[in-house]
N, C-alpha and C positions, 0 to 999 in steps of 0.2 A: 448809584453806579449805573452806567449806561448798559443797555441790553446788548449782548454779544451773541448774534445768531450762530456763530461758529461753535459755541459750546454745545449746541444740540446736534452737531454733526457727529455721527458715529465714528467716522474715520478720525476726526480730530480727537475725540475722547479716547480712541484706541491708541493714538500716538502718545497722549498724556499718560495713559496706563503703562505703555511700553517703556516710556522714559522713566517713570517711577520705579518700575520693576528692574530696569537696567541699573539704576542707582543702587537698589538693594542687592542686585546680583553682584555688582562690582564690590559692594561692601562686604559680601560674604567671601570674596576671593582675596581682596587687597586691603591691607591696613599697614601703614608705616609707623613703626615705633622703635625707639632706642631701648634695648632690653637690659643689657648688663655690660659692665666693663671687665675684661679679662686682663690679668697681668699684675704688675707691681705699680702702685700709685706713683705718679710722676712728682718728683721733688717733695718727698715727705718731710715734715717738719715737727711732728709731735706724735706721742704714743701714749696709750692708756690701756689698762686692763681691769676688767670686772671679774674677780675670782668667783663670785656667786653665780653669775650667768655664764661665765667662761667666754666672755666677749672681749675682743681686742679692737681698739679703735685707732685709726691712723689719720692724722690731719696733714694737709699739704700746703704748700706755699700759695696755691691758687684759691685757697679758702674752702676746699672740699673736706668732708669728714666721711670716712668709710668704716663701717663696723663689720667685723667678721666673726662668725662662730664656727659651727661645723661646716664641712664642705657643702655649698649650696645655700648657706645662711648668710646673707649679705644685705646691708642697708647703706644707702648713700644719701648724704645731705650736702647742700651747697650754700654757703653764706651769700648774702646779697652782694657784698663787695668782695672783689677778688683780692683779699688781703690774707697774708700768711697766718696760719694757725700756729701759735707758739706753744700752747699747753692744752691738754685735755684731761678731764677728771670725771670718772663715773660716780654717780650716786648708786652705790652698790645694790644690785638686785631690783632696781626700779625701772630700768630701761630709760634712764635719763642720764645726760652728761652735760658738763659745762666745758665751753671752749673759750680760750683767751686768744684774741687776735692781735696782730702787730699794731693795730690802730688803737690799742688800749681799751677795747670793749670786750665785755664778757657776755656770752650767749648761752642760753639754756635750750637743750635739744631733748626731744622726747619721741619715743615710739608711739605713734598715734594711729588708731584704726580709721580706715576710710570707708566711703560708701560704695556699694556695688556699681559696676559700670558695664556697658555693653560694647563688645568688640566683635566686629564682623558678624553681627546678628546673634551673637552668643553672650548670655549674661554671665559675667564673672563676679565672684564673691568680693566683698570688701577687702581691701588690702591694708596692711600696716606699713607705714612709711616713717622715715626719720624726718621730723619737722622741727623747725625753730619755734619755740613757744614764748620766749621772753629774751630780753637783752638788758644789760646793765652798764651804766657809765658811772665811774667813781665821782662822788662829789668833791669839790675843791676843799682843801684844808683851810681853816680860818687863818688869815694873816699871811698866807703864802700864795703869791701870784704865779709862780713858775709852774707850768703844767708838768714839767719833768719830775717835780716832787711827788706827784700822784700817778706817775707812770708805773703800771703793774710789772713787777719782776718775777713773782712767784705766787702760786695758789696752793692752798691746802684745804681739802674737804674733810672735815672731822667725821670719823666713823661713828662717834657716839651720838651725833645729831646732824641734821642737814644744815650745818653752819659752815660757811666758806670763809676761810681766813685768807686775807689778801695782803701780800707784802709789796711795798712800793720802792721806787728808786730813791725817794727822799728819806727812807728809813722808817716811815710810818707804817701802820698796819690797820686794816679795815676788817670788819666782820659783817657778813651778809647772810640773812636768812633766806634759804632757797626753798621753794620757788618764789617767795616774796622778795621785795626789794628794800628791806629795812637795814640800813647801814649803821654800824657802830664804829667810831673812830678810836684808835688806840695809838699812843705814841710813848716811847720809852722816856721815863722821867730824866731830868737833867743830871741827877746825882749818879746815874748809871753810865753816863757818856764818857767818863774818864778824861774829860777835857779835850776831846777831839770829835770831829765828825765821824759818824759810824759808817757812812756809805749806804748803798742800797741793801735791802733785805735779800739775801741770796738763797736762803733755805728755810722752810717751815716743816717741822716734823712733830706729829702728835705722840705723846707718851704711850707705849704699847700696853701698859697695865693701868694707868691712871687717866681716866677720861678728863678732858679739860685742861691738861697740862701740855704746853707746846714749847718746843725748842725754836727759838728765833735766832737765826744766824745772820750776822751783818758782814758786809764785804771786807771791812777792815780787820776782821778776826774775832770780834766780840760775839759770844753766844749767850743768850738769855733763856733760862727755863722759866716760862711765864705761866701763872695760874689764872685761868679765865674766871674762876668763881670768885677769887679774892682780888683780882686785878692787881696782882703784886708779883714781883720777880722773886722766885724761890732761890735761885742760884745764878751766879755769873761765872763765865769761863772766858779767860783772856787769852786769845790766841795771838801769836806774833806774825802770822802769815795771812795773806789774803785768802778769804774763805771761798770755797767753790760749792761744797755740798755737805749735808749731814745725814746720818743714819743711826737709828737706835739699835742696840743689842736687845734680844728678846726680853730679858728680865727687866729692862729699864734701868739697870744699875750702871750701864755703860752706854756711851754713844761714840761714834767715830766721825771725825771731820776730815775732809780732804782739802788740799790747799793748792795755791797757784804755783808753788815751787816744786811740785811733783811729789809731795809727801802727804802722809796722813797721820793723824794723832788719835789716840784713845783717851777718853776722858771718863773719870769716875763721878757718878752722881750720888751725893750724900744727902742725908736727911736734914742736916743743919743748913741754915740759910747763910751761906758763906760765898766768898769769892775765890775761885780756883785759878791761880795764875799759871799753873803748870799742868800739862797733861800727864797721864800715867806713862805713856810711851809715845814716841814720835819716830817715824820711819820714812826715809826716802828710798823706795825700793830700787830705783835705777840710778842712784847717785854714785859717787859724790859729785860728779860733774853736773852743771845746771840742767834741769829737766823741765819739760812742759807740764802744764797743770793737770791734775787729776780732776776731771770734770764732774764725775759722779762715782760714788762708792756705795756698795751694798755689803752688809755683814750678816751672814746667815749661820745659824747654829745647826749642828749635826749631831746624830746619835753617837758618833765616835768621840765627841767631845772637842775636837778641833774645829774652830770656826772656818767657814768658807768665805773667802774675801774676793769680791768682784769689783773691779774698777776700770774705768776707761781713761786713756791718756797716760801721762807720767813718763813718757819716753825721754831718753837723753836728747837734749835739744840739738846738739851739734851733729850727731851721727844719725839719729832716727827721728828727727823732728817732723819729717814729712810722712811718717807712718801713721796709719789709722789702726789703733790697737785697743784691745781689751784684755786685761789680765785676770786669770783665775789662780788663786793660791789656797792651798790647804796643807798644813805641815810642810813637808819637803816637796810636795807636788806643786809644780809651778809651770804654767803655760801662758804664753803671750799670743793671743789670737791676732793674726795679722790679716787685715781686711784691705780690699782695694778701693773702698769708698768710706766716707766719713761716718762715724758713729753718731746717730741721732739720739737714741735712748735705748734702755734695756730694762728688763724686769724678770723676776722668777714667778711663774704662774701658779705655784702651789701656795700652801700656807706661807705667810710672809716670813716666818722664821725657821720652821722645822724642815730639815732635810729637803731642800728643793730638788725636784727631779729634773728640771730643765732650766735653761737660760735662753730667753728670747731677746735677740739683738736686732733693732731696727737700724739699718744702714741707709745711706743716701740712695743706694741703687739696688738693695735686696734685703730680704729678711732671713736671718740665720738663727737656727735653733740648735743649742748644744745640750747633749745628754750628760747631766751631772751625776747620774747614778752608775755610769759605766766607766771603768778605769781608762784613763787617757782622754776622757771627755770628748768623745767624737761628736760630729755634727749629725743632725737628723734631717731627713727630707721633710718638707712642708707640704700639707695637703692642697695648698693654693699659694698665691703670691710668688710663685716661682718667677725669677726674672726672665721674661721673654727676651730681653735685650742683653743677656749675659755677654753676647757678642752682637753687634748691631745687626738688626734684621734687614735683609736685602731682598727677600721675596717670600711668598707664601702660596700655599695650595691647600684646598679643602677636598676631603674624600668622604662621601656620605655612604651610609649603609655598608659598613665594613664587615666582611664575612667573619664569623666567630673564630674560625681557625687562625686567620691572620691576626686577629686581635690577641688571641692567646699567645701566639708566638712572639708578638711584639712585647707583651708584658714579660714573658720569660726572658727575652733578650735584655730588657731594661731592668729587670729585677727590682721593681718599685713596690714599696710597701708604705702606706701612708697612715699616720695616726689620726684619730678622731678628736675633734674639739667640741666646744659647747654648742647648745642649741639643737634643734631637730629639723632635719630636712624632710619635708612632706611631699616633695616632688616624686611622682611615680617614675619607675625606671624608664629610660628612654627606649622608644620602640626600635631605634636603630643606633648603632654606635658610629660616631663620627670622629674623623681625624683631621687635625689641622697641622700641616707640615710647614715649618718655617726654615728658610735658608738664611745663613748668617755669614758675616764678613770673615770669620775665621775658618771657613770651609766646612762647617758642621750643618747637619740637617736634624732638626728636633721634631719629634712626633708628640703631639699633644692630644689628650682626650678632650674633645670638644662636644661631648654628648650632652653636657649639662652646664650649670652655672659656673662651677669650679673648673678652670682649665688646668688639667693635671698633666705633668710630664710623664710620658711612657717610655721613651727610648731616644737615645742620641746616637747619630751616625757621624763619624768624622771622616773627611776625605783627605785630611792633611797627612795621614800616615802613608798615603800612596806616593807622595812627592817628597823631595828633599828641600828642607827649609833651614833657616838659621838656628832653629831651636830643636834640632834632632837630639835624640837620647844620647848619641855619641858626644855631641858638643857639651851637653849638660854633665856628662860623665867626666869630661876633661876639666870642667869647671870645678867639680867636686874634688878632684885630685889636688887642687890648690890648697896648701896648708893654711894660707892666710884666710881664705874663704871659710874653711872649716872652723878656724878659731873665731871668726867673726860671728858665725851662726850659733856658737855655744851660749852666748849671752847678749841680749835676752833670749830666752828659749822660744823663738818664733815658731808659729804653726800657721801655715796658710789655710784660710778658711773662706768658704763662699765660692760661688761659681761666676760671679760677675768679673769679666775680663775685658776692659776697654781697648786692649791692644791686640792687634792681629799679627801673627808671625810673618805673614806675607799678604798684601792686599790682593794678589792674584788668586788667592784661594777662595775669594768671595763667591758665594752661590748666587746665580742669577735666575735659573729656571729649574723647576722640579716637575716631574711627571711620574705618577704611580699607577700601575695596573693592579687593582686589588684582587683580581682572580688568578693571575699568573705569578703574583708576588715579584714582579719586575719593577725596578725603580731606575729612572734616568735623572741624573744630576748634572747640571751644566754650570760652568764657572766663568770667572772674569778673564782668564787667560786662554779662552778657547777650548778648555777641557770639557769633554762630554763622557761621563762614566755611566756604564750600565751595571746595575747591582742585581744580585739574586739573593733570596732569603734562605739562610741555612741555620739549622739548630746546633751545628757542631763547629768547633774551632777549626780553622783551615790555614794552611801556609802555602797555598797555590800561587803560581806566578800569574801576573796580569798580562793579557794580550793587549798589544798596542797597535793602533793604526793611525797613520797621519794622512789627512786629506787637505789638499791645496785648493782652496775655494777661488783663488785668483785665476786658476787654469792657465798659468804661464803668460798672463797678460803683461805686456811691456809698458814701461813708463811709470810704474808705481813702485814706491819704496816704503816699506813698513817702518815707521819711526816710533812705534810704541814699545811696550814692554815685551820682554822675551817670554817664551813658553816656560812652564814649570818643568823642572828636572825631576825625572822619576828616580826613586830610590833604586840602587843596584840590587838590593835584596830587601823587599818590604817585610815588615814584621808580620807575625801570624795575625790573621783576622779573627776577631772574637765572634761568638754567635750573634746572628742578626743579619743585616744586609751586608753582603760581601761583594767587592768589585769583581766583575767578570771580564770586561773589556773597556779600554780607554780609547776614545777617538779624539785625536788632537787636531783642531782646526788650524790651518795656516792661511794667512797670518793669525797670530794668537789673540784675536780681538774678542771682546766680551760676547758671550752667546746671548742673543736677543729673543730666540724662540726655540722651543722643542716640541716634538710630538712623538708619542709612543704608540705603536700598534703591536701588542704582544702576540696576538693571534697570527700575525704575519711575520713576527720576529724582526720588525723594522723600527728604526728610529730616524727621525728627521730633525735637523738642527739648522739654525740660521744665525748669521752674524751681520755686521755692517758691510760685509763684502759679498755675501751670497749665502746659499744654503746647500746642504748635503743630505744624502740618503745612505744609510748604512744598514746592512744585514748582520745583526749581532749573532744570529744563529750560525751562519757560515763564516763569520769574521771577514765579510767582504764589503768593500766600498762599491755602492751601486751608482751614485750620481753625485756630481759636484757642479753647481751652476753659479757663475759670477753674476751679480746684479748691479755692479758698479756702473755709474754714469761717468763719462770721461772727465767731468768737472768735480767728481767726488773726492777732492783732495783731503778733506778732513777725515774721511773714513780711513785714511792710511796712517793716521797719527795715533789713534787709540786714546782711551780715557785717561791713561796715566802718563801720557807724553808730556815732556817738559819743553818741547821745542816751539810750541805755539806762543806767539807774542801777542801783546795787546794790540799793537799796531796792525798786525795781520787780521785779528778778529774784527777790528773796527772797519778795515777795508772790506772784508767780506760782508759785514752787516750793511754798509752803505751800498755795496753792489747789489745785495738782495733787495734793498728798498727801491733802488732805481729800476731794477727789472720788474718788480711787482707793479710799479706805476704804469709801465708800458706793456705789461703782459697781455692785456686785453686786445692790443693792436697786432700782436704777433700770432702767426699760425703755430700750432703745436708741432714739436719736432716729430718727424715721421719715424715710427717704430713698428716692428712687426706686431700686428694685432689681429683679432678675430672679428667676428660679426658684431661684437659688443660695441665697437665704435659706431656702427650704424644704428644700433639700439640707443646708444647715448645721444646721437644726433637727433633721433626721432623724439626722444623724451625732452631734449632741450628746446624743441620747437614750442612746447607749451610753457610760455613765459609767465602766464598768469598763475602764480602759485597760490596755494591756500593761505589764509591769514596766519595760521600757526606755523607755516613753513617759511624759510628764509632763503634768499638767493645765495648762490655759491660763487665765490670769486676764484677764477683759475689760478693755479700756482705755477711757478716757473719750473721748467723741466730739469734745470740744473741746480736746484736747491742743494745745499750741502747735506750729506748723509742720506741722499735719496735712495741709496741701495740697501739701507737697513731692512732686514727681513723682520716684519712685525708679527706675523702669525703663520702657522703651519697646520695642516689638517689632512688626516687620512679619511677616505670614504670609499665604500663599495657602491658605485653608482654608474650611470650611463654617461660615458664621455665620448666614445668613438661613434656610436650609433644608438638608436632607440630600442634595439632588441637584445644587445649583449651588454651586460654590466660586468664590472670587475673592479679590482683595487685601483685607487687613484691617490695622488698626492697633490695637494693645493698649497701654494705659497703666496703670501701678499707682502708687498714692500712699502717703504715710506713714500715712494713716488707714485703710488696708485697702480702699480703693476701687479697682475695676478697671473701666476703660472700654474697650469694644470697638467700633470703627467699621468699617463696610463701606465700601470705597473703590471708586469707579468710575475706573479708570485707562485712558485711551485706548490701545489697542494691547496691553494686558496679556494679553488672552485670545486674541490672534491670532498667537502666536509671538513672534518677536523684535521688540523695540521699534523704532519708526521713528526715524530720525535727526532732530535738531532742524531744524525748518522743513519737515518733510515734508508733502506735500499731504494725506496721510491724517489728520493731526492738526490741520489748520488750523481755528482757532476752537474747538477742543475743550479742555475743562479737566477737571482732576481734581476729583471730588466726594467728600465724606465724609458718611456718614449714621450716626448712633448706632444700633448694633445691640443691644448689651447694656450694662447698668450693674450691676456686681456689688459687693456690700458684704460683705466677710468679717465673720463674726459677732463676732469678738473685736477687730476693728479693728487688728490687728497690721500694721505697715508691710510693703508688698509689696516683696520683694527682687528677684524675677525672674519673668518670664512666658515660657513656651516652648510652642509648638504642636507636637504630635506627630502623625505621619501614621497611616495605618491599621495599620501594624505597630508602632506605639509608638516610632518613631525620630524624632529631630529633623528638621525640614525642612532641606533644603540651603540654602547661602548663595546670594544672587543670582548669576546667571549660571552656577552650577555645573551645574545640571540642563539648562538651555537650550543650553549649549555642550558637553554630554556630558562634563563634568568630574566628575560624580557621578551616582549612580543616581537616577532620578526618584522622587519620593515616592509612596507608595501612596495613590491617590485613590479606590480602590474600596471601602474599608472606612471606618468612622466615625473621624473624627479626635478628638483630645482635647487639652486644654490643661492644662499643669502650672503651678500658681501657688504660688510659694514665698514665704511670709511670714517674718518674723523668728521665728515660733513654730512653724510647722508647714508640711508639704508636702501639697498637695492636687492630685488629678487629677480633672478634670471632662470629661465627654463633650461633644462638639459635634454638632449646633448646640443641643441642648436644655439644655446646661449642667447636667447632672445629675451628682451626686457619684459617683465610681467608687471611689476609695481615698484614704487620707490617712495621714500619719505625723506624730504630735505630737513635736516635738523639744525643746520648752521644758522646762527643769528649774527646780526651786524655787530652786536656788542662783544663778539669774540667767543661764542659757544663752540666747543669742539667735543666730539665723542671721545671718551677716554677708555671706558670698559664696556663690554657687551657680553651678555650671558643668556642662554636659553634655559628657562626655569619652568618647572611644573608647579602650578598653583592649585591647591586642593580647596574645595569649598568647605567653609566652616558650618554650613547649614545642610548641605546635601551630601549624603554618603556616596562614596565612590565616584564623585564627579571632580574632574580636574581639567586644567587647560594648560597648553604649552604657550608660554609668553616670552617675548623678547624684552629683556631688561637692559636699559642703556643708561650709563652714568656719564655725565658731561663734566667738563672742567669747571663748571659753575656749581658743582656739587649736587645737582638735582637728578632724580631718577625718572626716566621716561619708560612707561610700559606699553608695549604694542602686542596686538594679537598676532598669531601666526596662522597662515603665511601672508595674510592680507595687509600687515603693517598698519592696521587701524589703531590710532592712539587710544589707550584705555584710561590711564590716569598718570598724573605727574606728582612727585613728592620732592620737597626740599629736604635733603638727607644730611649732607655734609656741607660745612661752611666753605664757600668758594675760596676763602683765603687759606684754607687748609690744603695746601698743595701736596704735601706728603701723605695726608689722609686719602685724598683722591687717588694718588698714584699707587697706594698700597691696598686698595679695596679688592676684596675677593668675594665672589658670590658662591652660595651653595645651590644645589639643584632643587631645593625645596622652598626657596624664597627668602632665605636669610643671607647675612653677609657680615664681613669683618673689615675694619679698617683701623689703621694706627691713629689713635687720637693723641698719642704722645709717643716718644721713642720706646716706652716700656709698657704701653697699654693698647689693647685692641678694644675698640668699641664694637659691640655686637648689635646688629639691628635686624629687623624683620620687615619684609614687605608683604608677608602673608598673614591673612586673618586667622589661619588655623595653626600654622607652625610657628610657635613663639617659645623661645627658651629664656626664661626669666626666673628670678628667685621665688621659691614657694616654700615657706617655712612657718614654724610656730615658735612663740616665745612665751614662757611662763614668768610673769612679773609679780613682784610683791604687791604692787599697787592695783593689780587687776585680779578679778575673781576667776576668770577663765582665760583660756588660750584664744588668741585671735590669729586667723591665718594671715600670712604675709606673702605678698608677691612682689 
């Protein structure tokens, strides 16, 4: 190795030391990991239950296996191939399970302990994870070349031993020693075939009292009681209908078969080796007209003596063939559970036969639990797996460190009580309680406990009761008065169960933006038809009237005609509002376009909202409209049509697309259209002179000034800062648009500068109104859409939320040094000084391959190794799914992570950050993927499992 004199240079060695320590320092702050998935598994396809460990497993069509125990006890495994899981079977008490895939392979999974690992400089204990330890392929049967003959149709894991019985499509059976791979082939002798092909094996059931005896049911109707020890058929049962499923009665003297014609039969098992051509009884519950098949049936004994019968399907084909139903029968009690999605599987979690306490039903879109011990068989809330997508998710919002009083009031309003399942959650109680708010297409806002691994529903708020829709109670009452409808509902005795509802009463009800002040308990919800509602929290029922204010954002601009949907009609007399968040005032934007941005400042009693036409400012304290500003460009014709307009033609869209392409090619040769600007244009011009950008930065291509929807308001921000001069600060409102325009207004808010705001109706505010004066109008040079605006104090830190500083809940902002404003566009980040609005620094993030900024958040990262050390960091998500982290306010790049797949457009669009470095995004329509960018703040499963095959407990994370 050649001698390098620079190695002896103290300065060079110091740089090496600094670089190494910087790496360790970053490591103690930042660490990107996917932690847990919240919600209901997407496209479930299989279900299993281990009564000893009280574990439930769900398999999906994408090849995932998820195990659930008590809240917080979760394990996830993923097959190498994205093939549907068709069946799952637990090896009871062992922490092992077998999965059958659609590609005809069988896989053995096991809870396996891992080695300790180091995260963010902190050593974490070894974890237990679900891992695949073996896989099996059936051997071909001698003399049979067709692969379909050995295609697996059903599995049975014998309880008496770890022996797996495998039924195939060709009618043969295999036996497999688990976890070894020793196969034994069995085929029914020719003398039992009754002169015809038996068809596939449809069901395998082990005798409840005699180990080694198995019922083998064939598709054509033949059922064989087979003795494994003697390899001989003890008894034959000749059914006349196509077989669907089998189930034993507890004593083993009876079994029940369900069939394709919608009926079921009860068969007697005798001691003599005979052939029973006839069942004891046969019933078609919903006959006599043709019915659909009963796919699965369960027979459970009870102390009362009357058996409990549970079966799925069997509906009359002509009238209710499209219903997804499961029937519960006991004596004269008869209920048909009517679901909105297909039944996948179901089980009773208690002892297999004696007095089941509950029925667990896995549906295509949700999990439903029925209380079998309570008269009427009501449904029970689940501790997790609540369907986030009961109505399609349209937006989300995260609230950290929720005050205990608000938390308690939300729980009381929601009246949620959750049962406990198997396993043990070892995770310590969360230091702070977190809320995830989701807005939905049906006009509801749901509040979820996001403090831990199990995302638990707390409270649901509906905005539909404010408006008149096609499904009002009066309409349904008229429907119930129809005698024909009453007669139709008498049989079958349908009972609607579950909360998944794929249909919305009115698409205009959809929630687009949510903002919550956790200190004043004020909530702002904005929707698709321009409705902005302010809610207040109340513990009592109320029947008050709603104040309504209409704001025209076009400001009488001529030449534009709204071609979109109409506004929602208010109810003449709204129903009483239940305890919880109750509406106080409704602000209706006109035209009634979808709301694209909202901001709430509860300390000033102000809300700001924006649409594709402009933005408005409203004082909900005095019910007074303060400001309405139109942001439309003269060529913004698309903004006048609305998202639900039907007048747009394909030809028109193509013309506009080609026009934009032509303009983008010559946009570099044209001067920008002159618009009122501030000194920011001079700052932009000065920054543009430096054409030699850093290697990690990319050049920016100017956009046309008349791009469609350029007037869309993308972000709104309230701030107490210096806008008019450098000595007097006060309330301000900032708005950013799709065309790179930024508007800054100075606000005169009565009482804002004299400490705490006065209560409504106070004498100090009598006759005083909020005023707004335009202070700055900024036009970004390249006209990139403005994604976020944040004002920084004299130390470069974000301003505290309303009430945080005034009530000593956060340190007061630095008002002695000059403030600055951070403006994040789709293409770059810029920091300007205030009040002169002169450029301080910038970072160009746009890449030639199409990189665009999608989400921006200011996050506090705490060190995992140093107590009480934290940093304010700018987190930026791009359309490529990567996360860029920058220090504040210098915008120096810290680290970059690949977090979301760039093809996952909905995941990127739905991403929401927490203030402590975590985040959520929709990995499917029904699941949030939770991730962490922090080395210290990580929410992941932490649990223990006691297994028969292990001597001690092993922690699992």
